[in-house]
N, C-alpha and C positions, 0 to 999 in steps of 0.2 A: 504493499499500499504506499502511496506517495505522501511525502511529508514536505512541509513548507514553512518558511518564515516570511512575515512580511517585510521586515527591515531589521538592522542590527545597529547597535551603539556604534558611532565613528570616532569618539575622541580618544579610544584606546583604553586598556585596563590601567594604566598610570597616568592617564590624560596627556599622552604623547603629542596629540595633535594641538592641545591648548597651548603647551610650550613652545611648539614649532611656530604656531602661528603668531604668538606674541613676540617671539625673537624676530621673526620676519618682519612684524609691523614696526618694531623698534629700529629696524635697519641693521640688527646684529648678524643676520644670515641672509643667504640669497634665495630666490624663487626656486633654485635647483635644490637648495638643501631642503626647503619646504616640501617639495614634490617628493624627494627621496623618502622623507618621514611618512608623507601620505602614501606612497605606493608600498612601503612595508606594512602599514597598517591594512591597507586593503588586501593584500595578500594574506596577511595572518588571519583576519576575518573570513575569508573565503575558505581557507585551509582548515580552520577550526571548524566551520559549519559543516564541511564535506567529511571531516573526520568523525564528527558526531553521527553522521549517518543521513543528515538531511538531504533529500533528492531534489527539491527545488529551491535553489540558492539565490538570494536576491543581489543584483548588482546594480550601481548606480544609486545606492543610498547613502554613500560617502558623500560629504560636501565639506568644502572650506568654510562654509558659514551656515547655509540654509538651502533646503531643497527647492522652496518656492522661489528664492532668489536664483537658484541653478536653473530653474524654468524660465525665468525672465531671459537669463542668458540664453538659453535654448532657442527661445522664439524671438530673440533680437528686439525685447520690448525695453530698451534702456531710455529713460526718460531724456529729453534734450538737454537738460541741465548739465549732464556728465560728459557731453562733448564727443560721444561715440559716433564715428563717421562709417561704421560698417567693418565687415571683417570678423575674425574671432575676437571674443571679448576678453581681453587680458585681465590679470590680477588687478591692476591699477584701477581700471573702471569698475570691476566687481567689488573690490572692497570700498571704493568710493560710495557706491550705491549702499553698501551695508553699514558703513560707518561714517560717512562722510570724510571730510578732509580740511584743510585750513581755509578754504574757500567755498566749499559746498557743504550743505547739510546732508545728512543721511536720508534715506527713504523711511517711511513710517515702518514701525515695527509694533506688532501686536501678538496676542497669544493664539496659539494654534488650536482652534476649537477650545476644549475645556481642560488643556493641559498647561503645564508650566514651561512649555517649549514656545518660544517667539519665532515668528516668520516675518520676513521682509514683504511689505504689503505692494503689489505690483501697482504702477500708476499708468492708466491707458486712457486713451481719448480717441475721438473719431479720426484724428490724423495718424494714430499708430500704424506703422507699417511692419509687419511681421516678417522675419526672415531666419532662416535655419543658421544660426550663429553660434552654436556651441555643440561639438561633437563628443562632448564628456560621456554620454551614454554609451555610444558605439565604442568609443576608446577603453572604457572600463570593462565592457563586455569581452573585447578582444584580449585585454590585459588578463583577465581571469582565465580565458580560453587557452593563452599561451602557458598557463601554470597547469593546464589539463582539468580546469574546472568548468563545467558547463553551468551557466548562471540564467537567471530570469531578470532581464533589465527592467527598472522600475522608472515610470515617469508620473508626475503629478498630472492628472486627467485634465483634459482642456476645458472641460466645463467647470470643474472645481477651481481651476486656475483663474478662470474669468469671474467666477462668483466671489472669490476672495479679494479680487482687485479693487481699486476705487478709481473713480474718474479723476483725470488730471485737471490741475487748475485751468480754468479757460473753457472745459468741456460744457456743453449745453446743459442747462438744468434738466435733471431727469435722464441724463444720457444712460442708455441700457448697454451695459458692459457686454451682454450676450449678443448685441448686434455685431461684435467683432468675431463671432464664432466662425462664419464662413471664411474669414481671412486668416484665422490662426490654424484652422484645421489643415490646410495643405503643408504647414511646417511639421505638424506631428506625422503626417502620412510620410514625409520625407524621411524623418527620423526613424520611423518605424520600418521603412522599406530599406534604409541602410542596416538596420539590425537584422533584418531578414537576409540581407547579402552577407552579412558577417556570420550567419549561421544561427542566429536566436530561434528557438522553437516556441518560446513563450515571450510575451510582453506583459508586464503588470502595469495597469494604469490606475492610479489611485484616485478615487472619487468619493472622499468621505462627506462631500456635502449631500449625498444621497441620504445621509440619515438625518438631515434637517427636515423641517416641514416646507416643503417645496411647492409652489403653486404649479398649476398645469402647464404653463407656458415654459417654466424651467425644466420640467420633466421632458417636453418636447425637445428641448436642446439636446438632451442626452440621446434621443432616438435620432435625431439629425447627425450628431457627432459620430456615434457608433456605427450607423449605416454607411457613412463615409470613410471612416478609419478602416472598417473591416472589410470593406469590398476589394477583391483581388489580392488579398493578402497571401494567398498560396498556404505554405505550411506553417505560418505563424499563427499561434493561438493567442487570443486576447483574454487576460484575467482582469476583470473589473473588481477592483478591491474597496471594501467599505470597511468602516471601523468606528468605534466610539459610542455607538448607541444602536438601538433597533432601528431597522430600516422601515418608515412608513408603509402602509399597505399599498398606497397609490404609487410609491416609487417602486416597491418591490414588484408589482405587477408590471410596471414599465420595464425593468431591467431584465425580468425573464423572457420578455418578448423580443429582446434585442437579438436580431438574427445572427450577427456576425461575433458575438461575445461567446467565448467557449466555456468561462467559468466566472463564478461569482464568489469573492471574499466576504464572508459575515463575521462580526464579532458576536460570539455566543457567550461572552462574559458579561459584557455591559448591555448586550443586546439579546437577552434570553428569549424575549418574545418572538424574535425572527423566526425561531424554530416553528411556532404556530403557523406562520405564513408559509413556510416550506411545506408544512403538511397539508394545509389548506389548498394552495394554488400550485404546488409542484415547483419544478425548477426549469421547466421549458426545455428540457433535454440537456441542460448544463450541468457542469461539474460543481460541487459546492465545496469550497476551501473552508472548512470548519474552524472558525477560531476559537478553541477550546482552552488554550493556554494563555493566560493573562499577560498581556505585553506591557501593562501600566502599573503592575504592583510586583512585590518580591515575595509573595507568599508562595510556598510549594503548591503545586497542582493537586488537587484532591483527584488522583489518577483513576480510582475506582468509579467516581461519579463522572469524570470526563469520558471514561471508556463506555459506560452505558449511554451516554449522549451520542457518542460517534456511532455505536452498535444501532443505535435508534435510527440514525440518520441512513445507515447502510441498509437496514431493513426497508426503510421507505423508498431509497433511491437506487439501491444496488450498491455494491462494494465498490465498483469500478468508478462510481460518481462521487465519492467523498474522499477529500484529501485533509489530512490533520495539519492545522496551521496555528499561528499565534493569533490573537485577538486583534493585534495591531503591530506596528513596529516595535521591536524591542528597544528603540531609542529612548523610549520613556523608563526603561529599567536600569539599574546598576549593572555593571559589566559581568564580573565573575567573583563567585563566592569564595573562590580559592585564595583570593589575596586578602581574605579577611583574618585578622589576628585578635581583633578586640571582642570578637562575639563567642560566648560559651558555646559547647557542643549541642546544648539543648536547643538554644535560639537558632543556631545554624541549621539544625535539621527540620526547622519550620519553613526556612528560606529557600528561594531559588532565584539566582541573578539572571542575567541573559544567556552566560553560558550554560547553566543548568537548565534553562528552559528548552534549549536546543535538544537536551537529552530527554526531557518529558515529551516534547513533540514526537520524537523518534520512537520513544518507548510506546506511546499511545498508538503510533501508525502501525509498528510491530505487532502490538497485542491485537489491534483490530484485524489485522491480516493473519491471526492464529499463532504468533510467535511471541506470546507473553513472557516478559522477563519476570518470573515469580519473586526472585529475590529484591528486584527493584520495586516492584509493587508492594511486597511485604514491608519493606523499610519505609515506605511512603505511608502505608496505612499506619503503621507504628508512630511515626512522627505526627500524623493528623490526630490521633488519639491522644497523644502527648499534649498537644497544644490545646486541646478541648479541655482537659482535665487539669492543667497546671495551676496550681495556686498562684503564681506569678502573674496570671492573666487577671484574676478576679479579685475585687475588693468591694465588699458588700456595703460598706459605709459610703464609698464614693458613688455606688449605684443608687442608693437611696437618696443621697443629696441631689444627685442629677434628676431623678424622677421626681422630686418635690419641686422642681423649677417650674413644671408645667402648669402650676396653679396661679401664675403671675405673669404679665408680659414685661414687667421690670422697666417702666417707663420712668424717667425723672419726672418730678412732680410739677416743676416750675418751666414754663414755656422757654424755647431758647432765646428769644428775644430779651425777655426779662433777665435771663442768665447773663447774657453778653453785656447788659448794662452794669450788672453787678461786677463781672469780671474786669471791665474797663475801669470801674473806681479802683479797683486794686492794682491793675497792671499799668495804668496811664500810658498806654501805648499811642505812638502817633497814627494818623490816618495812613493807610496803605503800609502796615507793619511788615517789616522784612523777617524772614526766618529761612532755616534750611531744613531738609526732611530728616536728618538725623546723623547718618555716618560722614566722617571725613576720611581723606585718603588712608588706606591700610597699607603703610610703609614696610619694606622688608624687614626693618628692625623691629617694628611691632609683631610681625609674625614670627621673628626669632624669639623675641621675649615670651610669647605665649607657648611656643613649641618648648622652650627650655623649662618654663615653670612646671608643665605638664610631665616632662621627662626627668624633673628634680635636679636639672642642672643649675638652676638658680633657685634660691630660697623664696617663700612667699612675701617676705619683706622686700627681697630685691625686685620682685614682680610689682608689687604695689608701688614701689617708689618710681618705677619705670611709667607705670600707667598713669599715675597721678601727674608726672612730669609731662606726659603727651597732653593730657586734659588741661592742664595749665596752658600749655602752648596753644591748644585749639581754642580755648576760651579768650586768651589774649588776642588771638588773630581776629576773632569775630568782633572783639571790642574794637579793636583798631579799624576794622572794617565798617563799623558803626550798624552791626545787625542789631534788630530790636529784641527778638526771643531767640536765646541761644540753644546750643546743644553742646553735649559734652564730646561728640565724636565718636563714641563707641569703640575706643581702642582695645576694649577688653573682650570684644566679641569677634568671634569667628564667622558667624552667619546669623541672620536675623531669626531664624527658626532654630537652628542647632544649638544656639547659645540658651535658649529657654528649655529646649528639650532636654539637654544635659542636666537640668536642676530639677525636673519634674519626674515623678514615678510614673511608670507605664511605657517609657521610653527606651530604647537602645540605639547604638550608633555603630555604623560601619567605620572601618578604617579607609576604605577606597571604594565607597559605594557611590561614585560620581555620576551625575546626570546632567547631560548638556541642557542649558536654559536657553542661551542664544550665542551666536558665534563662539569665541573661546571661552565664555562664562560658563562654569560648571557648578552645580550645587550638590551637597551631599544630604539628601532628606533623611531626616530622623526615621525611625521605624516606631510606629506606635503599636506595641503588642499587647497592651494590658490596659486596665483602668487607670485614669490619669488624676494625680494629685500633686499638690505643692507642699514639700516638707518644710521650706523656710523661704524667707525674702530672697529674690533673686537680683534686683537692680538697685535696692535702696541705697546701699553703701555709696556705690560710685555716683549716683544721683545727688545725694546730700553733699559729697565732697565737691562736686562740679558747682552746686548752687553756693558753697561756701566761699568760692574764689571769685564770686561776681555779684553785682547788685542788680544786674538785669535779670529777667526771668528765665529760668533754665527749665527745658522740657525733660521731663521724665520720659524714657523711651521704651516702649512694649510693643511685642507683636501680637495682634489679636488672634482670637480663638479659631476664627474661620481661615485665616491665612496659615497658621500653624497647622490645621487640619489638612488644608489643600496643597501645601508645600512638604507634606510628610508622605511616607508610605503608611497608609492607614490600615489598621486591623480590618479584616472583612467578614468578621464573625458578629458583628451588631451593626445597626444602622449608622451612618456617618453622623447623623444629627445627635445621637447619644454621646459619641466621641466628642463633639463639638461642645455640648453642654458641659461634659467634664473639664475641657480645657478652659472654658468660660469661667467656671467656678475659681479655677486656680489664678487666673489673671485678674479677676475681680478682687481676690486677696491681695494680689500684689498692687493693684491701683489704690486700695485703701491704705495699704501701708506706705506707699509713696506720699499720699496726702498727709498722712499722719506725721511723716517726716519732713513736712514743710514744702513739699514740691506742689506747686498750685497750676502748673500746666503740665498736662499728661499726654502724651501722644500714643495712641493705641493703632497702630499699622494694620490696615486691612487690604493690603495690596491685591490680594487673590480672591477678593469677595467675588467679582464678576466671573473670574476663571472657573468657578465651581458651579455656575449656572448650567443645569441640564440642558443638552442640545434640543430635546424635544419640548415643546412649548406646554404640553399636558403636565409635565413634571416640574415646571420652573416655579410656579406660584409657592408650592410646598417648600422648595429649597429657600426661596427668599424670606419666607416666614421664619424658618429656624435659624437661617444664617444671620438675619438682622436681629432676632431675639438673642442669639449668642452674643452679638456685640453688646446689646443693652444690658444683658446680665452683668457685664464687666464694669459698666459706669453708673449703675443705678444708685449706688451708696454714697456718691461724693456730693459735697457741698455745692451750692449755685455758684460760688466763687472760684470753684476749682475748674479751670477751662480744659475740656476734653478735645484734643485734636485726633483726626485720623488721617490716613494718607492712601492713596490709591495710584496704581500706575500701569501703563501700557495694557490696555483692555478697551473695548468698546462699552463706554458707560451709558450711553444715551438711552438703552432700552431698560436700565435698572435704576434711573435717576431717582424715582420714587421710593425704592428701597433705601437708596443712599440717604434721602431726606428722613426716612423712617428710622435710620440708625440713630438719629437725634444726637449727633456730635455737635459741639459748638463750632468747630472749625475743621473743614476738609481740606487737605492739599491733594491736588489731583494732576496727573500728567496731562499736558496740553499741547506743548510746543511740537513734539514729533508727529503728532497725529492731525497736523494741519488745523489745530483749534476746532476740531469738530465738536467740542463742548459747548462752544458758542450757539450752536444750532438749538441746543435744548432751551437755552434761555431766551433766544430769539422766538421760540415757539411758544413761550408764554409760561414756562415753568417757574414757578415762585420759589425762590430759595432764600430764606430768612437767616440762615447760619453764616459764619465766616467762611470764605472759600478762596483758596490760593491756586488758582490754574497755574501750572508751571510756565515760566518765562524763558527758561532755556532747556535744551537737551543735554543731559549729563553723559548719555551713553555715546557721545561724539567727541573727539578731541577738540573739536572746532569752538572758539571763544566768541560768542556773538557780541556785538557792540551795545553800548547803552541805549543808543536810539532803537536798535532791533527789539530790545527787551521792552523798552517803553512803549513801543507801537503794539506789541502783544497785550500789554496791559491796557492801553487805551481801547482796543476791541473789546476788552471785557468790561471796561467802564461804560461802554455803550449800552450794555444789557444788565449791568449789575450796579447796585449803589456802592458809591466809594467807602461807605462806613463798613461794608462786609468783605470788602477785597484785600487779600493779602499778597505780597510779592515773595516768591520763592522759586527754586529750581524744580525741575521735573521729578527728581528721585534723589536719593542719597548719592554722596560723593565718594564712596568707597572705592570705586574703581579708577578713578581718575588721579592725576599727580596734582601736587601743589603748584607746579608752574602752570597748570590749567585753571585750577580751582580759584587761586588767588585774583587773577585779573577778571574771571568771569563773574565772582561775587563782588568785586569792586564795581563792575559795570552794573550789576543787578542792583546795588545800593544806590548808585548814581541814578539809575532810572527811577526808582522809587522817590528819591528826593526831587528829580526833575518834575515828575507828575504831582507831587505834592504842591509844588511851587505854582504849576499850571492850574491846579484846583483852587488854589488860595486866590487867585485874580479875580 
């Protein structure tokens, strides 16, 4: 029986690609050096997948930055700003689109569906001319073939590519991106034709937008696209891959009727209801690639349950019409459990990273073909039983406290407008107050200090002295810049989720469980394996110290419960809402300890609130109710004079603006500059927002330093739709990934922009 993997992590088991990219960007190594690292990584991934026994191995899932940006290169859709004049798209143009440069801003970046992966949003218009401009897919297919490995080239499908794009500035209002379908399809046809000539037997086209609630006109686009692409293909079979949710019935009926599609990939982990559609409507003579191994989490598969599902499909469709696969790309999982030294044997037995998921896919395919590895299945069953019964997982007191939360909605008693008046009496801030989001640059010296205290190379006293010195420096810099509400810079923190998880019960941590977030940026998600509680205060010591060295307001910095949930590998043995409430109780205790310690401005970041929104509309209301409730739990106990901030970044917020308002924070800072100020449209459309709001005036994910006037102009656009008394001036996000040489001039310009606008308003 065939086995398949939708995609595989590309950073490498020890983040080899991250370090190669950053070295290249800093000018320390050449493009040839970068390509050598990339080529070794691709070869090792293909060989590992083949050695595991997977029969249908993906290629072209490697990327220097992002697979959607790779597709922009494939079809030659480079925005005019970047000065491309045709031919192959080189690394200079590619990375300028991804990261910006000294003179050009980066393209918009947003979340890939409901994951923590970010993609570069295509910018298209009626004048866009598509051309076949990157042969990456063909080159990587040939590269694998030279190693003796037959692969399945993977492309982001044409309809999904267009639906994920945005209209270029200057495009007519209401411009239909699908109107470009006829002009983009010949490029895909040419690419698939070259893959056929190179010997490819399968081509995988990822069309995850099929799990969304699409109107009939968009479903018609799939019919047109695959009728065109599939005609005269000869021996090449098309696999149409979906993932992340159930396929709606209308979409399912559309794709099983696609004449030239040979197979459909379905997510049977997050889309279990798709099985009912398969039984009801059949598969139209197609092969089903059954995604029964979870590509988005790190728990070991329940092999017995998955085998039952696969065998049920075999009985319904015939053995030859079922392929065992992952639910989505393993890009969203950690790489290899064998590199873990921090986890004990029991915990490791409950887990499977990407490398282990290859073995699960093959074991299930073999078992379904009558060649069951009894020892492998027995060990899996034992681990499943151990996890269900382990006292490490369950805490009755936590469960009871969480259950009791459902008796209240935990709203603060005083309206936000009244609270802001009380807070202003205490804080005495100028109009258009300035602040930053939280983190300041994480220097190599800081990382060294944190490593050395963990390995006991330096004492706790030496560590505290170093961190205090960094806080002193960051506070002094902000005072010199004349920023109004300060932060301590978070020098003691490795990651905004990991830092808290390390201090909470119910969490464990990998040593090398890195997952790509965007570009070279990797995160190491905590693993929530049990009931969550807070043994002691987590941030009060450092926040109090920071406040003691300045007379200006100092923000206490916390990560909110929804973001901790969405940026962790979450236990799958209870509803996510239950785990969220447990985390909310822990953060609530921390908020109240900060207030008792004299901190009167507290920021509770919910950067990932939008990210967790289910893809299907029928499931969205329930998520928004419990997610917003989780945030309000953390803040309901504070005084009116304590100002609660929250922060959100790099998502489409317009469709959840009412949930954001319902969070009832006093001030929200929110990404705005890189998304072309989409947030403006919400307020232009009449949404009333009475709390403080700080739409970011510059993009911190680019090395580019915007001018004072550019930032002032962004704020002027917001002043056109918001009252000046609620507007704050701040960057889009934290400054952790930037260098001081970029941060200081950018913040200088930001403060100058605020002062310029205050002067204008005073006239």
